[in-house]
Backbone as a ProteinNet text record, in pm:
[ID]
protein_1_A
[PRIMARY]
MEKGIIFRASEELYDNLNWISKEMDRPKSFVIRKALELFMNEYVDYLIALDRLRDKDDSIITSKEMRRRVAKG
[TERTIARY]
-3709.2	-3643.7	-3670.4	-3566.9	-3581.4	-3600.3	-3678.4	-3702.1	-3664.2	-3626.3	-3586.2	-3701	-3684	-3782	-3706.5	-3756.8	-3696.7	-3801.5	-3762.8	-3855.4	-3779.8	-3853.4	-3795.2	-3821.2	-3723.7	-3736.2	-3695.4	-3755.6	-3714.7	-3569.9	-3506.7	-3367.4	-3357	-3455.3	-3454.4	-3466.7	-3558.2	-3576.4	-3450.5	-3393.3	-3271.1	-3157.3	-3143	-3037.3	-3057.4	-3182	-3210.9	-3181.1	-3218.9	-3190.5	-3040.6	-2969.1	-2824	-2762.7	-2809.2	-2756.6	-2786.4	-2911.1	-2949.2	-2870.1	-2852.3	-2777.6	-2633	-2575.5	-2439	-2435.5	-2536.4	-2544.4	-2555.7	-2634.6	-2657.1	-2546.5	-2463.2	-2359.9	-2423.6	-2532.3	-2606.6	-2634.7	-2656.6	-2690.7	-2828.2	-2846.7	-2975.2	-3088.3	-3061.3	-3166	-3214.7	-3126.2	-3164.4	-3259.4	-3225.1	-3306.7	-3444.7	-3447.9	-3575	-3659.3	-3597.7	-3670.5	-3730.2	-3651.3	-3700.1	-3811.4	-3795.7	-3899.1	-4028.7	-4019.2	-4137.1	-4204.9	-4125.5	-4181.4	-4256.5	-4195.7	-4260.9	-4390.3	-4385.6	-4504.9	-4615.9	-4583.5	-4685.3	-4746.5	-4664.2	-4716.2	-4808.9	-4768.8	-4851.7	-4981.8	-4975.6	-5094.2	-5193.4	-5142.1	-5230	-5298	-5222	-5281	-5388.8	-5363	-5459.3	-5587.8	-5574.2	-5692	-5773.3	-5704.7	-5773.4	-5849.6	-5785	-5849.5	-5969.9	-5955.8	-6065.1	-6181.9	-6151.2	-6254.6	-6328.4	-6254.2	-6316.7	-6402.5	-6358.8	-6439	-6572.1	-6571	-6691.7	-6785.8	-6735.4	-6815.7	-6898.8	-7027.5	-7116.8	-7129.1	-7099.7	-7109.5	-6981.7	-6875.6	-6748.2	-6751.5	-6733.8	-6741.5	-6619	-6643.4	-6535.7	-6507.2	-6377.9	-6340	-6253.9	-6249	-6168.7	-6021.3	-5936	-5792.3	-5759.8	-5835.2	-5815.3	-5843.5	-5952.9	-5988.1	-5884	-5834.3	-5731	-5604.9	-5562.2	-5443	-5464.5	-5584.9	-5614.8	-5606.4	-5659.6	-5657.2	-5515	-5436.1	-5297.9	-5215.8	-5234.3	-5160.2	-5199.4	-5323.9	-5375.8	-5315	-5285.4	-5222.3	-5319.1
-148.6	-260.5	-256.9	-263.7	-265.2	-408.2	-421	-551.3	-543.1	-654.5	-659.3	-699.6	-667.9	-705.3	-734.7	-828.7	-862.9	-840.6	-779.3	-762.2	-771.9	-796.9	-806.3	-676.2	-634.8	-512.3	-542.3	-469.1	-483.2	-436.4	-475.7	-435.3	-283.3	-220.7	-74.5	-7	-55.4	1.5	-18.3	-136.3	-164.8	-73.3	-56.1	31.4	175.5	221.8	357.6	371.3	270.6	270.2	273.8	194.9	190.3	326.5	388.2	519.8	625.5	627.6	727	707.4	583.2	559.5	605.8	589.2	638.4	790.7	851.6	998.3	1057.1	991.9	1039.5	996	904.6	845.1	782.7	709.8	641.9	499	409.4	271.5	264.4	162	142.6	130.6	69.8	54.6	190.6	287.9	423	484.3	471.6	528.4	462.4	331.7	259.3	303.3	313.9	354.5	494	588.8	725.5	730.5	656	653.2	595.8	491.7	429	522.9	592.8	689.9	800.3	852.9	958.8	908.8	789.4	732.6	716.1	663.2	639.6	769.9	871.3	1001.8	1060.6	1054	1105.2	1026.6	895.4	812.1	842.3	863.1	898.7	1032.1	1130.6	1259.7	1242	1155.8	1127.3	1068.7	974.1	912.6	1013.4	1102	1205.9	1298.4	1340.2	1429	1359.8	1234.3	1158.5	1146.2	1120.9	1110.7	1242.7	1352.2	1484	1517.1	1474.4	1497.3	1423.9	1306.3	1223.2	1267.5	1347.5	1393.2	1514.2	1493	1599.9	1713.3	1685.1	1787.7	1869.9	1831.3	1902.8	2021.5	2140	2259	2268.8	2318.5	2338.4	2487.1	2521.9	2663.4	2686.1	2809.3	2844.5	2850.4	2846.9	2858.2	2995.2	3096.4	3232	3233	3168.6	3160.8	3080.4	2972.3	2890.8	2972.8	3048.9	3134.8	3235.4	3293.3	3391.2	3327.3	3207.3	3136.9	3100	3056.9	3017.8	3139.4	3250.1	3373.9	3428.4	3410.4	3459.8	3382.8	3256.4	3173.3	3111.2
6490.3	6428.6	6277.9	6200.5	6054.8	6006.2	5901.2	5839.7	5693.1	5636.9	5497.1	5407.3	5280.2	5179	5049.7	4975.1	4846.9	4739.2	4628.9	4518.3	4386.8	4282.3	4148.7	4074.1	3995.5	3916.5	3773.1	3681.8	3542.2	3530.1	3423.5	3401.5	3393.3	3328.1	3314.5	3450.3	3533.1	3666.6	3750.8	3743.2	3817.8	3772.8	3641.6	3590.3	3636.5	3634.9	3682.2	3831.1	3908.5	4051.4	4076.6	4003.2	4015.8	3983.2	3875.2	3833.9	3940.6	3990.3	4090.8	4219.4	4261.3	4385.4	4371.3	4253.6	4230.7	4228	4163.9	4159.6	4299.8	4384.3	4521	4616	4570.9	4655.6	4780.1	4755.9	4861.5	4817.3	4910.6	4874.3	4805.5	4725.8	4658.4	4760.3	4873.7	4975.9	5026	5034.9	5076.8	4974.8	4846.6	4739.7	4738.5	4751.8	4753.4	4872.7	4990.3	5110.8	5093.3	5042.3	5023.3	4919.4	4810.5	4706.4	4761.5	4841.1	4899.7	4999.8	5080.4	5174.7	5100.8	4995.2	4916.9	4854.2	4796.9	4735.3	4837.3	4952.8	5055.3	5104.5	5125	5168	5062.7	4935.9	4827.5	4817.2	4834.8	4822.9	4935.3	5054.8	5166.9	5138.2	5088	5051.5	4945.1	4848.4	4742.5	4801.2	4892.7	4953.7	5034.5	5104.6	5182	5087.2	4978.5	4881	4817.5	4784.2	4724.2	4822.1	4946.8	5048.8	5064.6	5061.7	5075.3	4954.2	4836	4716.3	4722.7	4779.4	4787.6	4899.8	4994	5107.3	5064.8	5050.1	5004.2	5105.7	5232.5	5337	5353.5	5284.4	5293.6	5198	5251	5165.8	5075.3	4956.1	4858.3	4852.9	4859.6	4853.4	4730	4686.4	4569.3	4606.6	4506.2	4532.1	4590.2	4549.2	4603.2	4753.3	4793.1	4934.7	5011.7	4951.6	5017.1	5041	4940.2	4956.6	5068.7	5074.2	5178	5316	5328.8	5458.1	5498.4	5402.3	5431.5	5470.8	5399	5428.8	5565.6	5601.5	5729.7	5847.1	5820.9	5923.2	6009.8
[MASK]
+++++++++++++++++++++++++++++++++++++++++++++++++++++++++++++++++++++++++

């Protein structure tokens, strides 16, 4: 079930939203929903990274080692 939300935006933000929705040929609600989803996903990743940084028992690996692990599968 979808629920609605109302929020206020600056004129500049509203104008940008309007322009992007026209460029995408999508409703403003679609653009807002996608932007919010992206923000939330990024924020969760940020919190996980921050938590791992604070965990003294979590080993830190180099980017070279990370690439090797990813390539290895």
